Every structure is written in structure tokens, then in C-alpha cells.
PDB file of N, CA, C and O in Angstrom:
ATOM      1  N   UNK A   1      43.824 -13.925  95.515  1.00  0.00           N
ATOM      2  CA  UNK A   1      42.584 -13.196  95.297  1.00  0.00           C
ATOM      3  C   UNK A   1      42.025 -12.774  96.649  1.00  0.00           C
ATOM      4  O   UNK A   1      42.006 -13.561  97.596  1.00  0.00           O
ATOM      5  N   UNK A   2      41.581 -11.558  96.731  1.00  0.00           N
ATOM      6  CA  UNK A   2      40.963 -11.050  97.951  1.00  0.00           C
ATOM      7  C   UNK A   2      39.446 -11.159  97.822  1.00  0.00           C
ATOM      8  O   UNK A   2      38.810 -10.335  97.164  1.00  0.00           O
ATOM      9  N   UNK A   3      38.870 -12.189  98.459  1.00  0.00           N
ATOM     10  CA  UNK A   3      37.441 -12.439  98.365  1.00  0.00           C
ATOM     11  C   UNK A   3      36.611 -11.335  99.008  1.00  0.00           C
ATOM     12  O   UNK A   3      35.420 -11.216  98.720  1.00  0.00           O
ATOM     13  N   UNK A   4      37.211 -10.533  99.864  1.00  0.00           N
ATOM     14  CA  UNK A   4      36.481  -9.462 100.539  1.00  0.00           C
ATOM     15  C   UNK A   4      36.106  -8.321  99.608  1.00  0.00           C
ATOM     16  O   UNK A   4      35.215  -7.537  99.936  1.00  0.00           O
ATOM     17  N   UNK A   5      36.759  -8.203  98.454  1.00  0.00           N
ATOM     18  CA  UNK A   5      36.444  -7.103  97.537  1.00  0.00           C
ATOM     19  C   UNK A   5      35.473  -7.521  96.429  1.00  0.00           C
ATOM     20  O   UNK A   5      35.074  -6.691  95.612  1.00  0.00           O
ATOM     21  N   UNK A   6      35.097  -8.785  96.398  1.00  0.00           N
ATOM     22  CA  UNK A   6      34.135  -9.250  95.397  1.00  0.00           C
ATOM     23  C   UNK A   6      32.745  -8.809  95.832  1.00  0.00           C
ATOM     24  O   UNK A   6      32.325  -9.068  96.960  1.00  0.00           O
ATOM     25  N   UNK A   7      32.035  -8.140  94.926  1.00  0.00           N
ATOM     26  CA  UNK A   7      30.696  -7.635  95.232  1.00  0.00           C
ATOM     27  C   UNK A   7      29.651  -8.578  94.638  1.00  0.00           C
ATOM     28  O   UNK A   7      29.573  -8.768  93.425  1.00  0.00           O
ATOM     29  N   UNK A   8      28.863  -9.153  95.522  1.00  0.00           N
ATOM     30  CA  UNK A   8      27.805 -10.076  95.113  1.00  0.00           C
ATOM     31  C   UNK A   8      26.473  -9.401  95.385  1.00  0.00           C
ATOM     32  O   UNK A   8      26.229  -8.962  96.509  1.00  0.00           O
ATOM     33  N   UNK A   9      25.596  -9.305  94.376  1.00  0.00           N
ATOM     34  CA  UNK A   9      24.303  -8.654  94.569  1.00  0.00           C
ATOM     35  C   UNK A   9      23.485  -9.324  95.672  1.00  0.00           C
ATOM     36  O   UNK A   9      23.618 -10.522  95.922  1.00  0.00           O
ATOM     37  N   UNK A  10      22.649  -8.540  96.316  1.00  0.00           N
ATOM     38  CA  UNK A  10      21.780  -9.049  97.371  1.00  0.00           C
ATOM     39  C   UNK A  10      20.935 -10.198  96.834  1.00  0.00           C
ATOM     40  O   UNK A  10      20.421 -10.138  95.717  1.00  0.00           O
ATOM     41  N   UNK A  11      20.799 -11.236  97.638  1.00  0.00           N
ATOM     42  CA  UNK A  11      20.034 -12.410  97.229  1.00  0.00           C
ATOM     43  C   UNK A  11      20.852 -13.432  96.470  1.00  0.00           C
ATOM     44  O   UNK A  11      20.344 -14.496  96.117  1.00  0.00           O
ATOM     45  N   UNK A  12      22.125 -13.118  96.211  1.00  0.00           N
ATOM     46  CA  UNK A  12      23.017 -14.042  95.505  1.00  0.00           C
ATOM     47  C   UNK A  12      24.039 -14.606  96.472  1.00  0.00           C
ATOM     48  O   UNK A  12      24.230 -14.085  97.571  1.00  0.00           O
ATOM     49  N   UNK A  13      24.688 -15.671  96.051  1.00  0.00           N
ATOM     50  CA  UNK A  13      25.702 -16.295  96.880  1.00  0.00           C
ATOM     51  C   UNK A  13      26.842 -16.758  95.983  1.00  0.00           C
ATOM     52  O   UNK A  13      26.610 -17.251  94.879  1.00  0.00           O
ATOM     53  N   UNK A  14      28.059 -16.599  96.454  1.00  0.00           N
ATOM     54  CA  UNK A  14      29.248 -17.025  95.716  1.00  0.00           C
ATOM     55  C   UNK A  14      29.979 -18.063  96.559  1.00  0.00           C
ATOM     56  O   UNK A  14      30.281 -17.817  97.727  1.00  0.00           O
ATOM     57  N   UNK A  15      30.263 -19.218  95.971  1.00  0.00           N
ATOM     58  CA  UNK A  15      30.953 -20.288  96.670  1.00  0.00           C
ATOM     59  C   UNK A  15      32.342 -20.482  96.087  1.00  0.00           C
ATOM     60  O   UNK A  15      32.536 -20.366  94.877  1.00  0.00           O
ATOM     61  N   UNK A  16      33.302 -20.777  96.943  1.00  0.00           N
ATOM     62  CA  UNK A  16      34.611 -21.226  96.486  1.00  0.00           C
ATOM     63  C   UNK A  16      34.508 -22.744  96.395  1.00  0.00           C
ATOM     64  O   UNK A  16      34.077 -23.395  97.346  1.00  0.00           O
ATOM     65  N   UNK A  17      34.899 -23.306  95.264  1.00  0.00           N
ATOM     66  CA  UNK A  17      34.767 -24.746  95.043  1.00  0.00           C
ATOM     67  C   UNK A  17      36.146 -25.362  94.882  1.00  0.00           C
ATOM     68  O   UNK A  17      36.987 -24.849  94.144  1.00  0.00           O
ATOM     69  N   UNK A  18      36.368 -26.466  95.579  1.00  0.00           N
ATOM     70  CA  UNK A  18      37.608 -27.224  95.485  1.00  0.00           C
ATOM     71  C   UNK A  18      37.288 -28.513  94.730  1.00  0.00           C
ATOM     72  O   UNK A  18      36.389 -29.254  95.128  1.00  0.00           O
ATOM     73  N   UNK A  19      38.011 -28.785  93.649  1.00  0.00           N
ATOM     74  CA  UNK A  19      37.759 -29.980  92.835  1.00  0.00           C
ATOM     75  C   UNK A  19      38.938 -30.931  92.923  1.00  0.00           C
ATOM     76  O   UNK A  19      40.098 -30.519  92.924  1.00  0.00           O
ATOM     77  N   UNK A  20      38.607 -32.229  92.996  1.00  0.00           N
ATOM     78  CA  UNK A  20      39.613 -33.271  93.108  1.00  0.00           C
ATOM     79  C   UNK A  20      39.223 -34.446  92.224  1.00  0.00           C
ATOM     80  O   UNK A  20      38.043 -34.670  91.958  1.00  0.00           O
ATOM     81  N   UNK A  21      40.217 -35.187  91.776  1.00  0.00           N
ATOM     82  CA  UNK A  21      39.993 -36.455  91.108  1.00  0.00           C
ATOM     83  C   UNK A  21      40.593 -37.531  92.001  1.00  0.00           C
ATOM     84  O   UNK A  21      41.753 -37.434  92.403  1.00  0.00           O
ATOM     85  N   UNK A  22      39.806 -38.553  92.311  1.00  0.00           N
ATOM     86  CA  UNK A  22      40.250 -39.638  93.175  1.00  0.00           C
ATOM     87  C   UNK A  22      40.152 -40.947  92.405  1.00  0.00           C
ATOM     88  O   UNK A  22      39.120 -41.230  91.797  1.00  0.00           O
ATOM     89  N   UNK A  23      41.210 -41.745  92.423  1.00  0.00           N
ATOM     90  CA  UNK A  23      41.190 -43.030  91.740  1.00  0.00           C
ATOM     91  C   UNK A  23      41.189 -44.142  92.779  1.00  0.00           C
ATOM     92  O   UNK A  23      42.012 -44.163  93.695  1.00  0.00           O
ATOM     93  N   UNK A  24      40.242 -45.071  92.616  1.00  0.00           N
ATOM     94  CA  UNK A  24      40.143 -46.216  93.523  1.00  0.00           C
ATOM     95  C   UNK A  24      39.859 -47.459  92.691  1.00  0.00           C
ATOM     96  O   UNK A  24      38.872 -47.511  91.957  1.00  0.00           O
ATOM     97  N   UNK A  25      40.715 -48.447  92.807  1.00  0.00           N
ATOM     98  CA  UNK A  25      40.564 -49.717  92.066  1.00  0.00           C
ATOM     99  C   UNK A  25      40.416 -49.482  90.572  1.00  0.00           C
ATOM    100  O   UNK A  25      39.628 -50.152  89.906  1.00  0.00           O
ATOM    101  N   UNK A  26      41.176 -48.528  90.049  1.00  0.00           N
ATOM    102  CA  UNK A  26      41.165 -48.253  88.615  1.00  0.00           C
ATOM    103  C   UNK A  26      39.997 -47.422  88.129  1.00  0.00           C
ATOM    104  O   UNK A  26      39.837 -47.232  86.923  1.00  0.00           O
ATOM    105  N   UNK A  27      39.179 -46.923  89.039  1.00  0.00           N
ATOM    106  CA  UNK A  27      38.007 -46.113  88.683  1.00  0.00           C
ATOM    107  C   UNK A  27      38.242 -44.688  89.172  1.00  0.00           C
ATOM    108  O   UNK A  27      38.660 -44.474  90.310  1.00  0.00           O
ATOM    109  N   UNK A  28      37.969 -43.714  88.303  1.00  0.00           N
ATOM    110  CA  UNK A  28      38.114 -42.298  88.665  1.00  0.00           C
ATOM    111  C   UNK A  28      36.802 -41.735  89.193  1.00  0.00           C
ATOM    112  O   UNK A  28      35.723 -42.002  88.664  1.00  0.00           O
ATOM    113  N   UNK A  29      36.932 -40.951  90.248  1.00  0.00           N
ATOM    114  CA  UNK A  29      35.786 -40.250  90.826  1.00  0.00           C
ATOM    115  C   UNK A  29      36.096 -38.759  90.848  1.00  0.00           C
ATOM    116  O   UNK A  29      37.225 -38.357  91.128  1.00  0.00           O
ATOM    117  N   UNK A  30      35.101 -37.952  90.555  1.00  0.00           N
ATOM    118  CA  UNK A  30      35.229 -36.505  90.631  1.00  0.00           C
ATOM    119  C   UNK A  30      34.611 -36.044  91.943  1.00  0.00           C
ATOM    120  O   UNK A  30      33.442 -36.313  92.221  1.00  0.00           O
ATOM    121  N   UNK A  31      35.411 -35.346  92.746  1.00  0.00           N
ATOM    122  CA  UNK A  31      34.956 -34.881  94.048  1.00  0.00           C
ATOM    123  C   UNK A  31      34.961 -33.362  94.069  1.00  0.00           C
ATOM    124  O   UNK A  31      35.883 -32.730  93.553  1.00  0.00           O
ATOM    125  N   UNK A  32      33.947 -32.789  94.656  1.00  0.00           N
ATOM    126  CA  UNK A  32      33.810 -31.334  94.711  1.00  0.00           C
ATOM    127  C   UNK A  32      33.406 -30.932  96.119  1.00  0.00           C
ATOM    128  O   UNK A  32      32.468 -31.483  96.693  1.00  0.00           O
ATOM    129  N   UNK A  33      34.131 -29.959  96.666  1.00  0.00           N
ATOM    130  CA  UNK A  33      33.833 -29.442  98.000  1.00  0.00           C
ATOM    131  C   UNK A  33      33.463 -27.974  97.861  1.00  0.00           C
ATOM    132  O   UNK A  33      34.246 -27.180  97.340  1.00  0.00           O
ATOM    133  N   UNK A  34      32.271 -27.611  98.325  1.00  0.00           N
ATOM    134  CA  UNK A  34      31.812 -26.223  98.297  1.00  0.00           C
ATOM    135  C   UNK A  34      32.123 -25.575  99.639  1.00  0.00           C
ATOM    136  O   UNK A  34      31.749 -26.092 100.692  1.00  0.00           O
ATOM    137  N   UNK A  35      32.800 -24.458  99.591  1.00  0.00           N
ATOM    138  CA  UNK A  35      33.162 -23.715 100.797  1.00  0.00           C
ATOM    139  C   UNK A  35      32.162 -22.589 100.999  1.00  0.00           C
ATOM    140  O   UNK A  35      32.003 -21.718 100.144  1.00  0.00           O
ATOM    141  N   UNK A  36      31.489 -22.621 102.148  1.00  0.00           N
ATOM    142  CA  UNK A  36      30.477 -21.599 102.447  1.00  0.00           C
ATOM    143  C   UNK A  36      30.736 -21.027 103.833  1.00  0.00           C
ATOM    144  O   UNK A  36      29.972 -21.269 104.767  1.00  0.00           O
ATOM    145  N   UNK A  37      31.805 -20.275 103.960  1.00  0.00           N
ATOM    146  CA  UNK A  37      32.134 -19.688 105.251  1.00  0.00           C
ATOM    147  C   UNK A  37      32.516 -20.733 106.274  1.00  0.00           C
ATOM    148  O   UNK A  37      33.617 -21.282 106.220  1.00  0.00           O
ATOM    149  N   UNK A  38      31.623 -21.015 107.206  1.00  0.00           N
ATOM    150  CA  UNK A  38      31.937 -21.966 108.271  1.00  0.00           C
ATOM    151  C   UNK A  38      31.480 -23.385 107.967  1.00  0.00           C
ATOM    152  O   UNK A  38      31.800 -24.301 108.725  1.00  0.00           O
ATOM    153  N   UNK A  39      30.739 -23.595 106.881  1.00  0.00           N
ATOM    154  CA  UNK A  39      30.280 -24.945 106.553  1.00  0.00           C
ATOM    155  C   UNK A  39      30.884 -25.408 105.228  1.00  0.00           C
ATOM    156  O   UNK A  39      31.216 -24.599 104.361  1.00  0.00           O
ATOM    157  N   UNK A  40      31.015 -26.701 105.097  1.00  0.00           N
ATOM    158  CA  UNK A  40      31.601 -27.306 103.908  1.00  0.00           C
ATOM    159  C   UNK A  40      30.685 -28.437 103.453  1.00  0.00           C
ATOM    160  O   UNK A  40      30.196 -29.213 104.274  1.00  0.00           O
ATOM    161  N   UNK A  41      30.455 -28.530 102.152  1.00  0.00           N
ATOM    162  CA  UNK A  41      29.582 -29.560 101.600  1.00  0.00           C
ATOM    163  C   UNK A  41      30.348 -30.284 100.506  1.00  0.00           C
ATOM    164  O   UNK A  41      30.881 -29.652  99.593  1.00  0.00           O
ATOM    165  N   UNK A  42      30.403 -31.612 100.595  1.00  0.00           N
ATOM    166  CA  UNK A  42      31.122 -32.409  99.614  1.00  0.00           C
ATOM    167  C   UNK A  42      30.190 -33.231  98.761  1.00  0.00           C
ATOM    168  O   UNK A  42      29.195 -33.769  99.246  1.00  0.00           O
ATOM    169  N   UNK A  43      30.521 -33.328  97.472  1.00  0.00           N
ATOM    170  CA  UNK A  43      29.758 -34.117  96.510  1.00  0.00           C
ATOM    171  C   UNK A  43      30.734 -34.969  95.722  1.00  0.00           C
ATOM    172  O   UNK A  43      31.908 -34.617  95.604  1.00  0.00           O
ATOM    173  N   UNK A  44      30.273 -36.068  95.189  1.00  0.00           N
ATOM    174  CA  UNK A  44      31.134 -36.899  94.362  1.00  0.00           C
ATOM    175  C   UNK A  44      30.333 -37.695  93.360  1.00  0.00           C
ATOM    176  O   UNK A  44      29.146 -37.955  93.552  1.00  0.00           O
ATOM    177  N   UNK A  45      31.013 -38.086  92.265  1.00  0.00           N
ATOM    178  CA  UNK A  45      30.383 -38.946  91.268  1.00  0.00           C
ATOM    179  C   UNK A  45      31.460 -39.703  90.516  1.00  0.00           C
ATOM    180  O   UNK A  45      32.612 -39.275  90.446  1.00  0.00           O
ATOM    181  N   UNK A  46      31.067 -40.822  89.962  1.00  0.00           N
ATOM    182  CA  UNK A  46      31.932 -41.626  89.099  1.00  0.00           C
ATOM    183  C   UNK A  46      32.268 -40.780  87.878  1.00  0.00           C
ATOM    184  O   UNK A  46      31.376 -40.148  87.312  1.00  0.00           O
ATOM    185  N   UNK A  47      33.515 -40.751  87.461  1.00  0.00           N
ATOM    186  CA  UNK A  47      33.938 -39.847  86.383  1.00  0.00           C
ATOM    187  C   UNK A  47      33.282 -40.146  85.043  1.00  0.00           C
ATOM    188  O   UNK A  47      33.065 -39.229  84.251  1.00  0.00           O
ATOM    189  N   UNK A  48      32.958 -41.414  84.769  1.00  0.00           N
ATOM    190  CA  UNK A  48      32.385 -41.739  83.464  1.00  0.00           C
ATOM    191  C   UNK A  48      30.940 -42.226  83.540  1.00  0.00           C
ATOM    192  O   UNK A  48      30.314 -42.450  82.504  1.00  0.00           O
ATOM    193  N   UNK A  49      30.407 -42.393  84.733  1.00  0.00           N
ATOM    194  CA  UNK A  49      29.020 -42.818  84.906  1.00  0.00           C
ATOM    195  C   UNK A  49      28.317 -41.820  85.816  1.00  0.00           C
ATOM    196  O   UNK A  49      28.347 -41.955  87.039  1.00  0.00           O
ATOM    197  N   UNK A  50      27.697 -40.835  85.224  1.00  0.00           N
ATOM    198  CA  UNK A  50      27.067 -39.752  85.992  1.00  0.00           C
ATOM    199  C   UNK A  50      25.901 -40.250  86.855  1.00  0.00           C
ATOM    200  O   UNK A  50      25.425 -39.513  87.718  1.00  0.00           O
ATOM    201  N   UNK A  51      25.436 -41.480  86.639  1.00  0.00           N
ATOM    202  CA  UNK A  51      24.367 -42.040  87.469  1.00  0.00           C
ATOM    203  C   UNK A  51      24.913 -42.631  88.770  1.00  0.00           C
ATOM    204  O   UNK A  51      24.146 -42.936  89.684  1.00  0.00           O
ATOM    205  N   UNK A  52      26.229 -42.791  88.853  1.00  0.00           N
ATOM    206  CA  UNK A  52      26.860 -43.327  90.056  1.00  0.00           C
ATOM    207  C   UNK A  52      27.310 -42.165  90.933  1.00  0.00           C
ATOM    208  O   UNK A  52      28.431 -41.673  90.809  1.00  0.00           O
ATOM    209  N   UNK A  53      26.425 -41.738  91.813  1.00  0.00           N
ATOM    210  CA  UNK A  53      26.653 -40.554  92.642  1.00  0.00           C
ATOM    211  C   UNK A  53      27.038 -40.982  94.055  1.00  0.00           C
ATOM    212  O   UNK A  53      26.463 -41.919  94.609  1.00  0.00           O
ATOM    213  N   UNK A  54      28.014 -40.287  94.629  1.00  0.00           N
ATOM    214  CA  UNK A  54      28.407 -40.499  96.015  1.00  0.00           C
ATOM    215  C   UNK A  54      27.520 -39.588  96.871  1.00  0.00           C
ATOM    216  O   UNK A  54      27.397 -38.400  96.570  1.00  0.00           O
ATOM    217  N   UNK A  55      26.907 -40.114  97.921  1.00  0.00           N
ATOM    218  CA  UNK A  55      26.046 -39.261  98.774  1.00  0.00           C
ATOM    219  C   UNK A  55      26.800 -38.033  99.293  1.00  0.00           C
ATOM    220  O   UNK A  55      27.975 -38.119  99.650  1.00  0.00           O
ATOM    221  N   UNK A  56      26.114 -36.906  99.329  1.00  0.00           N
ATOM    222  CA  UNK A  56      26.712 -35.657  99.813  1.00  0.00           C
ATOM    223  C   UNK A  56      27.047 -35.764 101.296  1.00  0.00           C
ATOM    224  O   UNK A  56      26.403 -36.492 102.052  1.00  0.00           O
ATOM    225  N   UNK A  57      28.082 -35.011 101.688  1.00  0.00           N
ATOM    226  CA  UNK A  57      28.507 -34.981 103.088  1.00  0.00           C
ATOM    227  C   UNK A  57      28.669 -33.544 103.546  1.00  0.00           C
ATOM    228  O   UNK A  57      28.843 -32.642 102.726  1.00  0.00           O
ATOM    229  N   UNK A  58      28.613 -33.330 104.844  1.00  0.00           N
ATOM    230  CA  UNK A  58      28.900 -32.034 105.462  1.00  0.00           C
ATOM    231  C   UNK A  58      30.096 -32.223 106.371  1.00  0.00           C
ATOM    232  O   UNK A  58      30.242 -33.266 107.008  1.00  0.00           O
ATOM    233  N   UNK A  59      30.962 -31.203 106.433  1.00  0.00           N
ATOM    234  CA  UNK A  59      32.135 -31.324 107.278  1.00  0.00           C
ATOM    235  C   UNK A  59      32.598 -29.997 107.817  1.00  0.00           C
ATOM    236  O   UNK A  59      32.025 -28.946 107.527  1.00  0.00           O
ATOM    237  N   UNK A  60      33.663 -30.067 108.620  1.00  0.00           N
ATOM    238  CA  UNK A  60      34.236 -28.883 109.254  1.00  0.00           C
ATOM    239  C   UNK A  60      35.349 -28.266 108.423  1.00  0.00           C
ATOM    240  O   UNK A  60      35.811 -27.163 108.714  1.00  0.00           O
ATOM    241  N   UNK A  61      35.789 -28.999 107.362  1.00  0.00           N
ATOM    242  CA  UNK A  61      36.900 -28.525 106.538  1.00  0.00           C
ATOM    243  C   UNK A  61      36.897 -29.284 105.217  1.00  0.00           C
ATOM    244  O   UNK A  61      36.148 -30.244 105.039  1.00  0.00           O
ATOM    245  N   UNK A  62      37.748 -28.837 104.291  1.00  0.00           N
ATOM    246  CA  UNK A  62      37.917 -29.554 103.022  1.00  0.00           C
ATOM    247  C   UNK A  62      38.383 -30.974 103.314  1.00  0.00           C
ATOM    248  O   UNK A  62      37.872 -31.936 102.742  1.00  0.00           O
ATOM    249  N   UNK A  63      39.360 -31.094 104.214  1.00  0.00           N
ATOM    250  CA  UNK A  63      39.919 -32.409 104.535  1.00  0.00           C
ATOM    251  C   UNK A  63      38.863 -33.340 105.128  1.00  0.00           C
ATOM    252  O   UNK A  63      38.812 -34.523 104.793  1.00  0.00           O
ATOM    253  N   UNK A  64      38.039 -32.813 105.991  1.00  0.00           N
ATOM    254  CA  UNK A  64      36.980 -33.601 106.614  1.00  0.00           C
ATOM    255  C   UNK A  64      36.030 -34.141 105.548  1.00  0.00           C
ATOM    256  O   UNK A  64      35.704 -35.329 105.553  1.00  0.00           O
ATOM    257  N   UNK A  65      35.590 -33.288 104.647  1.00  0.00           N
ATOM    258  CA  UNK A  65      34.690 -33.720 103.573  1.00  0.00           C
ATOM    259  C   UNK A  65      35.361 -34.740 102.659  1.00  0.00           C
ATOM    260  O   UNK A  65      34.749 -35.741 102.287  1.00  0.00           O
ATOM    261  N   UNK A  66      36.618 -34.487 102.297  1.00  0.00           N
ATOM    262  CA  UNK A  66      37.333 -35.435 101.439  1.00  0.00           C
ATOM    263  C   UNK A  66      37.448 -36.797 102.107  1.00  0.00           C
ATOM    264  O   UNK A  66      37.213 -37.823 101.468  1.00  0.00           O
ATOM    265  N   UNK A  67      37.805 -36.816 103.381  1.00  0.00           N
ATOM    266  CA  UNK A  67      37.926 -38.093 104.099  1.00  0.00           C
ATOM    267  C   UNK A  67      36.606 -38.848 104.117  1.00  0.00           C
ATOM    268  O   UNK A  67      36.590 -40.069 103.965  1.00  0.00           O
ATOM    269  N   UNK A  68      35.507 -38.142 104.300  1.00  0.00           N
ATOM    270  CA  UNK A  68      34.192 -38.790 104.303  1.00  0.00           C
ATOM    271  C   UNK A  68      33.845 -39.346 102.924  1.00  0.00           C
ATOM    272  O   UNK A  68      33.349 -40.468 102.816  1.00  0.00           O
ATOM    273  N   UNK A  69      34.101 -38.572 101.870  1.00  0.00           N
ATOM    274  CA  UNK A  69      33.806 -39.034 100.517  1.00  0.00           C
ATOM    275  C   UNK A  69      34.666 -40.240 100.148  1.00  0.00           C
ATOM    276  O   UNK A  69      34.166 -41.214  99.586  1.00  0.00           O
ATOM    277  N   UNK A  70      35.950 -40.173 100.461  1.00  0.00           N
ATOM    278  CA  UNK A  70      36.855 -41.275 100.155  1.00  0.00           C
ATOM    279  C   UNK A  70      36.447 -42.529 100.923  1.00  0.00           C
ATOM    280  O   UNK A  70      36.475 -43.631 100.376  1.00  0.00           O
ATOM    281  N   UNK A  71      36.073 -42.364 102.179  1.00  0.00           N
ATOM    282  CA  UNK A  71      35.611 -43.501 102.975  1.00  0.00           C
ATOM    283  C   UNK A  71      34.362 -44.126 102.357  1.00  0.00           C
ATOM    284  O   UNK A  71      34.236 -45.349 102.305  1.00  0.00           O
ATOM    285  N   UNK A  72      33.450 -43.293 101.895  1.00  0.00           N
ATOM    286  CA  UNK A  72      32.225 -43.780 101.262  1.00  0.00           C
ATOM    287  C   UNK A  72      32.543 -44.567  99.985  1.00  0.00           C
ATOM    288  O   UNK A  72      31.948 -45.615  99.734  1.00  0.00           O
ATOM    289  N   UNK A  73      33.473 -44.062  99.190  1.00  0.00           N
ATOM    290  CA  UNK A  73      33.875 -44.745  97.955  1.00  0.00           C
ATOM    291  C   UNK A  73      34.539 -46.074  98.282  1.00  0.00           C
ATOM    292  O   UNK A  73      34.218 -47.094  97.672  1.00  0.00           O
ATOM    293  N   UNK A  74      35.461 -46.074  99.240  1.00  0.00           N
ATOM    294  CA  UNK A  74      36.189 -47.288  99.611  1.00  0.00           C
ATOM    295  C   UNK A  74      35.264 -48.368 100.167  1.00  0.00           C
ATOM    296  O   UNK A  74      35.516 -49.558  99.976  1.00  0.00           O
ATOM    297  N   UNK A  75      34.194 -47.962 100.856  1.00  0.00           N
ATOM    298  CA  UNK A  75      33.278 -48.940 101.436  1.00  0.00           C
ATOM    299  C   UNK A  75      32.398 -49.602 100.391  1.00  0.00           C
ATOM    300  O   UNK A  75      31.729 -50.595 100.680  1.00  0.00           O
ATOM    301  N   UNK A  76      32.392 -49.062  99.177  1.00  0.00           N
ATOM    302  CA  UNK A  76      31.593 -49.662  98.097  1.00  0.00           C
ATOM    303  C   UNK A  76      32.218 -50.952  97.577  1.00  0.00           C
ATOM    304  O   UNK A  76      31.554 -51.752  96.916  1.00  0.00           O
ATOM    305  N   UNK A  77      33.486 -51.144  97.878  1.00  0.00           N
ATOM    306  CA  UNK A  77      34.125 -52.399  97.465  1.00  0.00           C
ATOM    307  C   UNK A  77      35.074 -52.285  96.388  1.00  0.00           C
ATOM    308  O   UNK A  77      35.660 -53.285  95.974  1.00  0.00           O
TER     309      UNK A  77
END
């Protein structure tokens, strides 16, 4: 897909989103990375408990955000 030909009305924003499922100690987590040009924002949550949210992170790349989210999940025990 050529993102340069997508026309977004003024005042709107279009994000490319990368979604991942991460399993740790038998628990699934849904991870989402929003791509916004030069900045990346990562979010995560427990797959079956929407109240168990992983704090958002900012990074330089998809990999950077994923590593931060995974580290945060692993440090929970």
C-alpha cells in the first residue's frame, strides 16, 4: 500500500497500527503500537481482563516499544 496517496481531510489523522499477542506465564496480552511518522506509542492489556492495562510507552521504533511493553509485563511477576 502506498500511504502517500491516501487523502486525509484537514484536522484528521491516520495511524498505522501494529498488533501483537504476547503470552507470558500462560497469560495472553494484546499489544498495540501506533506509528505516527517519527514517533511510536505502545499500549497493552491483558487479553481477558480489560482492567489489567500495561502503562503506555513511547519509543523510536516498533521493536523499541515492544521491548518496553514486554519488559513491563515480565516485571509484574
